[in-house]
C-alpha positions in Angstrom: 7.6 16.3 8.6 8.4 16.0 4.9 10.6 13.0 5.5 7.8 11.3 7.4 5.6 11.6 4.3 8.4 10.2 2.2 8.7 7.3 4.7 5.0 6.7 4.5 4.8 6.8 0.7 7.7 4.4 0.3 6.2 2.2 3.0 3.0 2.1 1.0 5.0 1.1 -2.2 6.5 -1.8 -0.2 3.0 -2.7 1.1 1.8 -2.9 -2.5 4.9 -5.0 -3.3 4.2 -7.6 -0.6 0.5 -7.8 -1.5 1.4 -8.5 -5.1 4.1 -10.8 -3.9 1.6 -13.0 -2.1 0.1 -13.9 -5.5 3.5 -14.8 -6.9 4.6 -16.7 -3.9 1.7 -19.1 -4.3 1.1 -19.6 -0.6 4.8 -19.2 0.2 5.7 -22.3 -1.9 7.9 -20.4 -4.4 11.1 -19.4 -2.7 12.2 -16.2 -4.5 8.8 -14.5 -4.5 8.3 -15.7 -0.9 11.5 -14.1 0.3 10.8 -10.9 -1.6 7.3 -10.8 0.0 8.7 -11.2 3.5 11.4 -8.6 2.9 8.8 -6.2 1.5 6.6 -6.7 4.6 9.4 -5.9 6.9 10.5 -2.8 5.1 6.9 -1.6 4.8 6.3 -1.9 8.5 9.6 -0.4 9.6 9.0 2.6 7.3 5.5 3.0 8.6 6.9 2.9 12.2 9.3 5.7 11.2 6.5 7.7 9.7 4.3 7.5 12.7 7.0 9.1 14.9 5.9 12.4 13.3 2.5 11.7 11.8 -0.8 10.9 13.5 -1.3 7.2 13.6 -4.8 7.3 12.3 -3.9 9.4 9.3 -0.6 7.5 8.6 -2.2 4.0 8.8 -5.2 5.0 6.7 -2.9 6.6 4.0 -0.6 3.5 4.1 -3.5 1.1 3.7 -5.3 3.3 1.2 -2.3 3.7 -1.1 -1.6 0.0 -0.8 -5.2 -1.0 -1.5 -5.6 1.3 -4.5 -2.2 0.4 -6.0 -2.8 -3.3 -5.4 -6.2 -3.2 -7.0 -4.8 -1.4 -10.1 -2.0 -3.9 -10.4 -4.4 -6.8 -10.0 -6.2 -5.5 -13.1 -2.9 -5.1 -15.0 -1.1 -8.2 -13.9 -3.7 -10.8 -13.0 -6.6 -9.9 -15.4 -8.9 -8.9 -12.5 -12.1 -7.0 -13.3 -11.5 -3.6 -14.9 -15.1 -2.3 -14.6 -15.9 1.4 -14.4 -17.4 0.7 -11.0 -14.1 -0.9 -9.7 -12.1 2.1 -10.9 -14.7 4.4 -9.4 -14.3 2.8 -6.0 -10.5 2.9 -6.3 -10.9 6.6 -6.9 -13.0 6.9 -3.7 -10.1 5.3 -1.8 -7.7 7.9 -3.3 -10.1 10.7 -2.4 -10.3 9.4 1.1 -6.6 9.3 1.5 -6.2 12.8 0.2 -8.9 14.0 2.5 -7.3 12.4 5.5 -4.0 14.1 4.6 -5.6 17.5 4.2 -7.5 17.2 7.5 -5.0 15.3 9.5 -3.1 18.3 11.0 
């Protein structure tokens, strides 16, 4: 079970990587960021598939997307000068609370 959570967290890191890679790939017109994005997509989905062999799909998918969404939003602020309002970070916090809640109640 622990390894399933490791797979899931690493999958979410790669999900964040491909989401950020989409910005750098510029519509898949820049070769290196495009290849990195596609590789990150594949790794993310394969690791998610490994995780759901042991974890409930609803919990795993919500955690995967939640971590990816929160991390991507934070990196958007840091890397792309997106809005850094208190409200934005509050809603990112709500995503994190939801992910933790699903993990706690998912068994």
